[in-house]
Structure formats: C-alpha cells, structure tokens
C-alpha positions, 0 to 999 in steps of 0.5 A, a space after each residue: 946651491 941650498 938657500 940661506 935663512 935669511 934668503 927664504 925670509 926674504 923671499 917669502 915675503 917679498 912675493 906676498 908683499 908684491 901681489 899686496 902693493 900691485 894690487 893697490 893701484 889706487 893708494 899709490 902716492 907716486 907715479 910708476 916709473 915709465 918705460 921709454 923702450 921695449 926689451 927683446 923680450 917684450 917688457 918695458 926697458 933693457 934689452 936682454 935684462 930687466 928694468 924696473 919700469 912700467 906701462 901706462 896702465 891699461 896699455 896692450 902693446 905687441 913686439 917682434 924680436 929677432 937675432 940668431 939667438 931667438 925670434 920672439 912675439 911677445 903681447 904685453 898688458 899693463 894689468 895695473 900701474 904696478 903690474 905688468 904681465 907678457 904672453 910670449 911665442 918663441 923659435 929659439 934656434 940651435 936646438 933640435 926639435 922635430 922634422 930635422 928643424 935646428 931650432 924649438 918652438 917656446 911659449 912662456 909667460 912673465 909677470 912682473 910687479 913694481 914694489 917700490 915706486 921712484 921718489 926723490 932720492 929712492 928708486 923704482 924696485 921691482 921684482 919678476 918671474 921670467 918664463 915661468 909657466 912655459 917649459 923653461 928655456 927663458 926660466 930667470 927670477 929677478 930683484 931690479 932697481 931703477 933710478 932716474 939720474 937726469 931727466 934724460 938718463 936712467 940707471 938700473 941695476 939688479 940681481 938675476 936667477 936662472 938665464 939671467 945669471 947664466 945658469 939656465 935651468 935642467 929642461 926635461 925634453 918630454 916635458 908638456 909644459 905648462 906648470 908653474 917651476 915654483 920649487 926652482 924660483 930664486 934658486 941657485 947661485 945669483 949674477 948681477 946685471 945692469 944697464 943704462 939708457 939715454 934720452 938723446 930728443 924725444 924720439 931716440 933712445 940709447 941703451 947700453 947694457 951688462 948681461 950674464 945670460 950665455 944664451 945656454 938652453 941645458 936639456 936632459 940629453 944634452 947642453 946646447 948653444 942657441 946660436 952655436 956659440 956663446 956671446 963674445 962678451 956681457 955687453 949690449 948695446 941698442 938704439 929704439 927710435 918712436 914714431 909718435 906715441 904708438 911705434 918703435 923700431 929697435 937695432 940691438 947687439 948682443 956680446 958683439 958678435 950677433 944683431 938683432 932688430 926689433 918693431 913695437 907698437 903700443 896702444 892704450 884704451 884711454 888714449 883714442 884716436 877719437 878722444 870725442 868720437 864723431 857722433 852726432 851731437 845730441 838734442 838738447 833737453 827742451 824746458 817745459 814752458 810755463 804754467 800760463 803757456 800751456 795750461 792743458 799740457 801742464 793740468 794733464 787734460 791732453 790724456 783723456 784724449 785717446 790719440 795723443 799716446 799714440 802720437 806721442 809714442 810715435 813722434 818719440 820712437 821716430 827720434 830715438 831710431 835715428 839716435 840708433 834706438 829702438 822704443 820697444 814699448 811705452 806706458 804714458 800717464 798724466 805724471 809719469 812715462 815709462 819707455 822700454 829701449 833697446 840700445 843697438 848703437 852706444 857702447 855705453 849704456 849711460 849715454 843711450 840712457 842720457 840721450 833718450 831723456 833728452 828727447 823725453 824732455 822733448 817729446 812728452 807734454 809738460 805735466 810728465 815728470 817722471 821718467 822711468 827708462 827701461 834698457 831691454 836686452 833680446 827682448 827682456 827688460 834688465 834694468 830701470 833708471 827713474 830720473 825727475 825731469 826737473 832734475 833733467 832741466 836742472 843738471 844738463 849743464 852740469 857734471 854727470 855725477 850729479 844727475 847720476 846722484 839723483 837717478 835710481 836704479 832698479 830691476 825691471 819686471 817682465 811687464 808693466 801696467 799701461 805698456 804699449 808696444 810700438 807699431 811695427 817694432 816686431 817682427 823685426 828682420 836684420 842682415 849683413 853682409 861683410 868680410 870676416 878675418 880669422 887669425 890664429 897665433 902660437 902654432 907651433 908648427 905653423 906660427 901665424 895662421 890666417 884665413 878670411 873671406 865673405 859671411 852673410 848673417 840675418 836675425 829674425 825677431 819673431 817676437 821680444 825674447 824668441 830669436 832666429 839666427 843664422 849665418 853663411 860663410 865662404 872662404 876667400 884667401 888663407 894659409 889655414 889648410 885642413 888636416 887631423 891632430 897630431 900622429 902620437 908618438 910622431 911629433 910633427 907629423 898629422 893625420 891627413 884629412 881624409 885619414 881621419 875623417 874615415 877613420 872613427 877610431 882616431 876620435 879618441 886620443 890613446 889616453 880615452 879622451 875624446 878630440 872634442 877641440 884638438 881636431 879643430 883644424 878639420 874644421 879650417 881651410 874649407 873652400 866650401 860654403 859653411 854654415 857657422 850658426 843657424 839657430 832659435 832662441 828664447 830669452 824670457 824674465 820669469 822673476 825680476 832679477 832672473 833671466 832664462 835662455 833657451 837656444 837650439 840649432 846649430 850653436 857653432 861651427 863643431 857642435 849643435 844641440 840644446 843650450 839652457 841656461 839661468 841667471 840670477 843678477 839683480 841691477 845693484 849687485 855685483 854678485 850674480 849666480 848662473 847655470 848652464 846645460 847643454 847637450 850637444 852632437 859633435 858636426 860633421 867636417 863639412 859644416 853643413 847639416 849632417 853630425 858625427 857619432 859623438 855626443 855629449 850633456 855638459 854644463 857647469 854653475 857660475 859665479 860672477 863678482 864685479 870688482 871695482 876698476 872694471 875688473 870681473 872674476 868668473 868661477 865655472 865648475 862643472 863638466 866639459 866636452 870631453 866629459 872631464 870635470 873642473 873648474 875655469 877661473 876668468 879675469 877680465 878687465 873693462 875700461 869705459 870706451 868698452 875695451 876688455 882684456 882678460 885671462 883665463 885658466 882651466 883644471 879639470 880631474 884629466 891628468 897632465 898625461 891626459 891632457 897633453 902638451 901644455 898640462 891645462 887649459 890657460 889663455 889670454 881674450 882681448 875684445 875692442 869696440 870698433 867705435 874707439 879705432 873709427 870714433 863711429 858709435 857702434 856695438 860692433 867689436 873685434 875680439 880673439 881668444 889667444 891660447 897657446 894650444 887647443 886641446 881637449 880638456 877643459 873645452 868650453 861650448 861657444 854659444 852666442 847670447 849667453 845671459 851675463 854679457 847681454 844683462 850686465 851692460 845696463 847694471 850698477 857696476 857697469 852703468 856707472 862706470 860709463 855715467 859720464 857719458 850721460 850727457 855725451 
C-alpha cells in the first residue's frame, strides 16, 4: 500500500524527534508514566498490545511468558527515563523449523521511546519498533497514548502496523535475520488497539485489551497460524499480582480460546537490598592538637628522626589493611605526605580515598598539611588526589561536594622523589577456591544451558606491574555437551566431537572463514580439569598519561599467545585512545597445553569517551580473530553503585552469507557488583555477555586486565560520579 505524503512527513519527523527527546532525560519537566504490569512481550503495560508506559530509569528485568501462541523469554532495560529496550528469545508454535519440530525459535529486539510525558490533561505518547532486527515473526510498529483517568484507572489507545494490525510481514524462509527491516517500518495499513488497566489494590492489576493481532506468520513458503488457529475474538483479559517491588505473576487469555501465564522479575541498580551497606564505619577524622600541646609535631623536628617514617608507614599500612587497602609506598616530609594505595575492596575509588584521608589524619604528625593520595592498579599509579588536611578537618560533617571542590585530581608520574616501598608488600601471593557457574541464553537448539563446578585461582605479584596469574577449573554438573558446529546444509545437525576434532579441514567454513568461535561448544562440557588462564603480565607507565601492557601465555580458554596494548588516558579527560596487537594460536579442545594449527595476528585501535549520566562509548577498528576487518561500537552505562549494562555491535568485511545467521555480531553486556546484593564491600562481580549466536565474524580475543578498565576507575568521570561516597 502506498503511503501518503502526510504520512511520510510524519514518519520523517517523528523518529528523529523521538531519539532527541528520548536522550534528553535530564530536561524533562514531568515524571515519565510508570508501568504497573508487564506485557507478554516483556515491556511495561498491556498483554499483547503496547502502552506508552515506562519503567523506573535503570530498571533491568526479565519476563517469561507462556501460551500456545508462544513461549517468550524477554530481558528489558530502561536505558533512559524515556527509552526502553527489550531483547527477546521466543519459541513460536505452529511453524515447522527443523528436526520435525512444529515450532521456530526467534530472537527479536524492541525499542520504545516516550515522546511526550503525561501532564495535566495531556496523555503520555510513545512510538515503538517491535522485532526490528529479527526474522520478523513479531515485526510491527506503533504510536500509542496512555492517560491516567483516576489514580487507579488508565486507558490506552494507539495505531499499530505489521503484526499489531493483523498484517504480518512476509518472511523469507532463507533469511539469516539480524538486519533492520527499515523499508517496512510503518508500512501498509494500520489498525487501532486499546486497553484499560485497573489497579484493584497495591498488589493486583486487571487489564482488558482490544488487539488486532491474529497470530499468523506469513512465510514465502506459505502462511501458518501460530497455534493452528486464530483467536476467537480480539478481546484479551489479564490479571497481574505483585510480590513486593521485585516479582510479578500474571494469568491472561487471548481471544477467549487461549490461556497463558507469565512471571517477571525487576531489579533496579538504584534500589539496593542494603542501601547503606553493611561495611564497618570508617575511623573518624582526628583533629590536630593545638601547637602548644605538641610543639615538636608542629615544628617538623620529628622528621630528623630516621625511625619516624618507618614507624608511621607501618602504623598507617596496618590501619589501611584493615580497610581492605594496601599501602604500597609512601613519601613523607614535614609538610607533605604522598601515599600510593591499591584499593582491593571498594567499588567506588572515592570511598577508598576518603577512608585513606581519615586514616592519614590519625597517623601523620600535625605539621603535615598536604595529603597526596595516589591510586594504583596492577602496580602502576593511575591518578593523584591532593587535599589540604585543614579542609578534611573542617569539612568532615558536610556534603561530599564541598571536599570535592577543594581537592585536585592530577596524573600520577611513574615514580616520585622520596617514595619508600612498604616492607613485605612485594612479592605478594593471593589465591582463592570458589564455585563457578556458566549460563548460556538464546540457544536455538538447547534453550538455557548451564555448567557449574569449582575453580582454584592464584595470583603472584612479583614486583610492581609484574604479575603471574593462573587458574584451574573442574566441571561438576551441567547440560552443556561437547559437540562440533552445525553441519552446512543440514539445519539442526552438528558434527560430533570426534568428527570435528579429527578432521582439521572442518575448522574452516564452506565460505572460507576460519571457525574461531562457532566451534565454541568443543571447549565446553569437559569433565576433566582444564586451565582457563595461565599468564605473565607486565604493566608499565612510560609517561604521566600513557600506560602499557604485555601479557603472554594461555590468554583464554580457546587461545594462547602474546597480547600487547598501549593506552593514552589523561586523568581529567573524558577521552582515551588505545591500540592493541595480539598474536595468538588456537588451543586444543582439552584446554591444557597443546595447540592446534590455526594462528593469527590481530588487533585494533580504540577510542573511548565518557558522557554524562555514566555512559561510555567505545569504538574499536581493526582486524578480528578470523582475519576479517571492521569496527565494533559499544555503549555502556554504569551507575554509581557499580552496575554496568551495555550493548555492542560489530560489522566487518564479511558478507551476510559469510557471517551466517544473524548477519553481524551484536549482544548485551551485564556486570553486577556482589556488594550490591550482599551489602558487604567487595570488588567481586557477576558478569555475562549475552549474544543470540556465537559466530566467527567480528570475534574478539578475551584477555583479562585490559588497561582502560583498570585505569578509568580512579579518573575524573568515574571518580567524581562516586564522590558522594567520600565520607562513607
């Protein structure tokens, strides 16, 4: 159907305006309309049809929904107050895919932008794209408005295209998916949808909905109903029950002839189970005595005693060790003290600096007025915070912004005059034995995969910047079995482990692409001990804002070799530039000390930029593990308490056919500090990278200890975002 000139103009202006308004989260006058229930597609509001509602900013949630029309697992993230994204994995019944299964597995991505916030008589208005990167089973677009009629009743009305209008897009059965279907957005005839939600009480919500979705999938090989039949009517009904602020369960009916159930969990980085934490309170600032009470301390004559600095350094180091910090070295004069500190406990470096400053007031003689606290990472100095002792004494009971205003952040030189290394700090040996759990999501064949066991890990710091690290892992349970990649032309069938291991010719795809990641299951499911990492790393700082790293050994479970890196990152700049070159060889599948034939030299140049509200963008351009060349764009948001949520996309010179299903690499990253959930201060994290498929194009090397992540914690953007913890 041909679009009118008015409609084309509307779409040409609506989408850019949506992006601009959605990104201006801090300029909004009204609060975005908050959703009270989750739809079967994993977004706020509705059942099968959308609303204009949002979630609290930063919310990360998951919804599992089941009915005869589909089984959907969705992960939602409220990127900004007006921008919601959803990554979804679905099994759609009624459509044969392979192995005689009457279902297809579908991965899809949605985005919803609230253009106008509810205020007074004006409803909230949103525009959304549904399944705009998948194969199109759920593909549709909408413009929707939601209005609060009474404090407990909301009404929604909107126009939908695609499946939301009962006009599903034609899907090419051979389509690999993964590319935007922009030429179909807001195309064809539109149909209305509507809903009414009633908040019965603080826990129960009831929703009635009119939807035009007839649950049909149209393939170029034929049209099929997703359940074998269409709904009896366009009316859907649901009831949702909340358990506290985190969990919600729901029952719904679609068209009166199909029933479904769902469960949702919502987490918000801003709402920790232990808002104040369970850490021991820091020692209070100790005011200096009057000059008449300690004339020698104020005059500086103490500095002439050769035993003074060793005694002070030992006392301060012992006190800092109880705070989870290592005093690596110290320079002391009558009026100035510099300490170089390795923070091993606190997610926020500002908290580590604040606790160090308090301890310095208790350990140093009264004549020392200038405190320089230099943070280190991997044995190299990253930044220095300079404070006046009188300001610390004067501002202890004020808000942290005042102490920030009188502090100075500078780049730290590699060495400084008068630094004395703390006795016994090097060499240093640390070890741990703990369980591990690996989860796999969005597998078309296996669904959720998991593997668990035990891991022993040890680190031997030989000297500042010279670190030996090793780990050994033993699997105890799991449903991840060892197998080769899919057999070309036989969808649903894979090479056996022995077939793939014994035939090196299979390690290249028929299109000539080396299998650098698509055979990752060959490294899983090993019931014997494995060595995931064994490296020697050397970190250095040849100039105040320049850092280097050289790592050699077994770098990750699939590759070993040498990785080199250089980073330029001034302490007060949001911009950083880096370069990395790696020469690696593929490991044998037993993950011990043998290697296979494939080796490659790869690397990239990188640019990093830190934006307000905790956003960091990273652009990598270079050569990847399979020898393909291209670029990766990553965007990550980090909250003050350490939560990190991001997304990435990689496009290289491989064609969609060479890359395979998915067309290009993309995924989501998530990292949650354990301290958020336990209340105990720790730098340990639970991290994962979710990607719908493991393909060879755009594959990066996984190396621990990359420079940017080590350096940025004590630099301006990250440090001052967490400055509110200085007095914690």
